[in-house]
C-alpha positions as CSV (number, residue, x, y, z in Angstrom):
1,M,-0.2,0.1,-0.2
2,F,1.6,3.3,-1.0
3,L,0.7,6.6,0.8
4,I,1.4,10.3,0.3
5,A,1.2,11.2,4.1
6,K,2.4,8.9,7.1
7,P,-0.4,6.7,8.4
8,S,-1.5,7.7,11.8
9,N,-1.7,4.7,14.4
10,G,-5.3,4.0,13.8
11,E,-4.8,3.7,10.3
12,I,-2.0,1.2,10.9
13,Q,-4.4,-0.7,13.3
14,D,-7.2,-0.6,10.8
15,F,-4.9,-2.0,8.2
16,L,-3.3,-4.8,10.2
17,A,-6.8,-5.8,11.4
18,R,-7.9,-6.2,7.8
19,Q,-5.1,-8.3,7.1
20,A,-6.2,-10.9,9.2
21,R,-8.6,-12.2,6.3
22,S,-5.2,-11.7,4.0
23,R,-3.2,-14.6,2.2
24,F,-0.1,-15.2,1.5
25,S,1.1,-13.4,-2.1
26,Y,3.4,-16.8,-2.9
27,S,2.4,-20.3,-3.2
28,S,5.8,-21.6,-1.5
29,V,5.0,-20.9,2.1
30,G,7.5,-22.1,4.5
31,S,10.0,-22.5,1.4
32,S,12.6,-20.4,3.6
33,A,13.3,-22.9,6.0
34,G,15.8,-24.4,3.8
35,T,18.3,-22.4,1.4
36,S,17.3,-23.9,-2.0
37,R,16.5,-21.1,-5.1
38,L,13.2,-21.1,-6.0
39,T,12.4,-20.2,-9.4
40,G,11.3,-16.7,-10.6
41,Y,12.3,-15.3,-7.0
42,T,15.9,-13.6,-6.2
43,T,17.3,-15.5,-3.1
44,D,19.7,-13.4,-0.8
45,H,21.5,-15.4,2.3
46,N,23.3,-12.7,4.4
47,R,25.1,-13.8,7.7
48,V,26.8,-11.6,10.3
49,L,29.3,-12.7,13.6
50,L,27.8,-11.2,16.4
51,G,30.6,-12.5,19.1
52,Y,31.3,-15.3,21.1
53,G,29.7,-17.5,23.8
54,E,26.3,-17.8,26.0
55,D,25.9,-14.2,26.8
56,V,26.0,-13.0,23.3
57,W,23.7,-15.8,22.7
58,S,21.2,-14.7,25.0
59,R,21.5,-11.2,24.0
60,A,20.9,-12.3,20.3
61,V,18.0,-14.2,20.9
62,R,16.2,-11.2,23.3
63,A,17.4,-9.0,20.3
64,I,15.2,-11.3,17.9
65,N,12.3,-11.2,20.5
66,N,12.2,-7.8,20.4
67,W,12.4,-7.4,16.7
68,Q,15.8,-5.8,17.0
69,M,16.4,-6.4,13.2
70,F,14.2,-3.9,12.3
71,N,15.4,-0.9,14.4
72,M,17.0,1.3,11.7
73,G,15.8,4.8,11.0
74,W,14.0,4.7,7.5
75,L,11.6,1.9,8.5
76,Q,9.2,1.3,11.2
77,L,8.1,-2.5,12.4
78,C,4.3,-2.2,13.3
79,W,4.6,-3.1,16.0
80,P,7.5,-4.3,17.8
81,N,5.6,-5.9,20.4
82,A,4.2,-8.3,18.2
83,P,4.5,-12.1,19.8
84,I,6.8,-14.5,17.8
85,I,4.4,-17.1,16.8
86,E,3.0,-18.8,14.1
87,G,0.6,-16.2,12.5
88,A,0.9,-13.3,14.3
89,N,0.5,-10.3,11.6
90,V,3.0,-7.0,11.3
91,A,3.6,-4.4,8.9
92,V,6.5,-2.4,7.7
93,L,6.1,0.9,7.4
94,I,8.9,2.3,5.1
95,R,9.4,5.9,4.0
96,H,11.3,6.4,0.4
97,F,11.6,8.6,-2.4
98,G,9.1,10.9,-0.9
99,F,6.3,8.6,-0.2
100,W,5.6,6.1,2.3
101,S,4.5,2.2,1.9
102,L,3.0,-0.1,4.0
103,N,3.5,-3.6,3.7
104,A,1.9,-6.8,5.7
105,A,3.8,-9.7,6.7
106,R,2.5,-13.0,8.6
107,I,4.7,-15.2,10.8
108,V,5.0,-18.5,9.1
109,Y,7.2,-20.8,11.2
110,T,9.5,-20.1,14.3
111,I,12.7,-21.9,15.0
112,S,13.9,-23.1,18.5
113,E,16.6,-26.1,17.8
114,S,19.1,-27.2,20.1
115,G,22.1,-29.4,19.2
116,P,25.8,-28.6,18.0
117,I,24.2,-25.5,16.4
118,N,21.7,-23.8,18.5
119,R,19.2,-22.0,16.1
120,Y,16.2,-19.6,17.4
121,G,14.1,-17.3,15.0
122,F,11.2,-17.2,12.7
123,A,10.2,-16.7,8.9
124,Y,7.7,-14.2,7.7
125,G,6.0,-14.4,4.6
126,M,4.5,-11.4,2.6
127,L,1.0,-11.1,2.5
128,L,-1.0,-9.4,-0.7
129,N,-0.8,-6.1,0.7
130,H,3.2,-6.1,0.3
131,G,5.1,-4.5,-2.5
132,E,7.0,-7.8,-2.5
133,S,6.0,-11.4,-2.7
134,G,8.1,-14.0,-0.8
135,E,9.7,-15.0,2.1
136,E,12.3,-13.6,4.9
137,R,14.0,-16.0,7.9
138,F,15.6,-14.1,10.7
139,S,17.5,-16.2,13.2
140,V,20.5,-16.4,15.0
141,E,22.9,-19.5,15.8
142,W,25.4,-20.3,18.5
143,H,27.8,-22.8,17.2
144,S,29.3,-25.1,19.9
145,V,32.4,-26.2,17.8
146,D,33.7,-22.5,18.0
147,D,31.2,-20.9,20.3
148,S,30.4,-18.5,17.9
149,V,27.1,-16.6,17.5
150,W,25.7,-15.4,14.2
151,Y,22.7,-13.6,12.7
152,D,21.2,-15.3,9.4
153,L,18.9,-13.4,7.4
154,F,17.7,-15.4,4.5
155,A,15.1,-14.5,1.8
156,F,13.5,-15.0,-1.9
157,S,11.7,-12.6,-2.8
158,R,10.1,-10.6,-6.3
159,P,8.4,-7.3,-6.8
160,R,4.5,-7.4,-6.9
161,A,4.5,-3.9,-8.7
162,I,2.1,-3.3,-11.6
163,S,5.3,-3.2,-13.7
164,A,8.0,-5.6,-11.9
165,K,10.8,-4.9,-15.0
166,L,10.4,-1.2,-13.4
167,A,10.2,-2.0,-10.0
168,Y,13.3,-4.7,-9.9
169,P,15.7,-2.2,-9.4
170,L,14.0,-0.3,-6.7
171,A,13.6,-3.4,-4.6
172,R,16.8,-4.6,-5.3
173,W,18.3,-1.5,-4.0
174,L,15.7,-1.4,-0.9
175,Q,16.4,-5.4,0.0
176,R,20.1,-4.4,0.0
177,R,20.0,-1.4,2.1
178,F,17.7,-3.3,4.5
179,R,19.9,-6.3,4.5
180,E,22.9,-4.1,5.5
181,D,21.1,-2.1,8.3
182,S,19.2,-5.5,9.6
183,K,22.8,-6.9,10.2
184,A,24.2,-3.4,11.8
185,A,20.8,-3.3,14.0
186,M,21.4,-6.9,15.2
187,A,25.2,-6.4,15.8
188,K,24.2,-2.9,17.9
189,A,21.3,-4.9,19.8
190,V,24.2,-7.8,21.3
191,A,27.1,-5.5,21.5
């Protein structure tokens, strides 16, 4: 949804309430659980080392639970107190190029794994009222072999604009910006 002015909190609440009836904008729901490429989608996989040890791991899990990967000045998560549970809806409000966009997403699955590599996080899928089609996975990993803690961001997406060919360069630029700022936000949150 594209807007000339920033929507009020009430307008955002109404938008989110309408998303309860929305469906995903793609058919491969849950596919971000793996790392394979999907035909017709751009795949991004990025990681950043957050540090070492149990304390860093605890802060990284807390950062995921508090949506810190969205803590950047040019976008706003609506709402950062949303629970990390399957089926929860959120919206991302973005200011870019003199206008606003409000994009709806729903948590598809959560991750909580123990073993040689502990993993924690979730993936959300883009709903019909989103400028992109696809899925993003946000997770942290604690590796027992070297005690390292990583933030892992995996996504597959494509523009949903009327003219995808025209929207593609803009979408890729925004995705690169989000990817880099998200990694920086997580690094800052656990520092």
